[in-house]
N, C-alpha and C positions, 0 to 999 in steps of 0.2 A: 390315640389314632396313630397307627404305624404308617409311615410313608413307604411307598413301593418305588423301587429304583428303575423299573423299566415297564413298558407296556406289555411285553409278553408275560412278565411275572404278575402284573395286574390281571390280565385275562385268565391266567392259570388259577389264581386265587378266587376270582369271580366265578369261574367254572366249577371249582370245587364247592363253593358255597351253594351254587345252584343244584349240584348233584345231591347235596345233603337236604336241601329244602325245596321241594317241587314247586311250591307257590312262588318262591323267589325266581325259579327258572322261568315260569310263565311271565312274571312281571318283567324280567330282564329281556326276554324274547320280544315282548310287545314294545319295550323301550328301544331296543336295537332297531326294530322294524320301523319305528317312527322317525329315527334319525337317518335312515338310508338316503342316499343321493337319488335324485330323480334320474330316470333312464339309466340306472346302474347296470342293467342287462345289456346295454349297448357299448360299454367301455370295459376293456380289460382292467382288472382280473375277473369281471363279471360276477362280483359279489355285492350284496346290498350293504356297502360300507358308507359311512358318512363322509362328506367332503372334508379334506384336511383343513381348509381355511375355516369351515364351520366349527370343527372341533377346537381349533385354536381359539376362536372367538368365545366358545363356550367355556374353555378353561380360563381365559383371561377375565371374563365377566364373573366367574365363580371364585377364582383363586388369585386373580391379579397377575397371572403369569401364563403366557401362551403355551409354555412347555410343561406346565404342571401335569402331574398324574394324580387323579383323585384317589381317595381311599376307597376300598371296597365297600365299607359301611356307608359312605356318602352315596354311592351309586345305588346300593340296595335300598337305602332309605328314600332316595328320590324316586325309584321305580315303585316302591310301595305307596309313597305319597301321591304319585301320579294316578295309580289305580284307585286309591281311596277317595281322593279329592275330585279328580276329573272323570272318574268312571271309565278309564281306559285300560 
């Protein structure tokens, strides 16, 4: 498992994986939509992004570090697991 040094690099690699595998793209889009902040359309930058404190909590509970950046494979596997197990 290769660690990624920055969030932009993480998003780039995740996007490339989604381009190559359309099923992964669908799973990731559903995952991102489920993590969005409530009323995201009322606050700049008007993007459906998750709240920072929520993401820090998720990283802490998963990796023991609020500043952790997950591996691309971890996120893809979680998105697939979510679809297969929860039917989402």
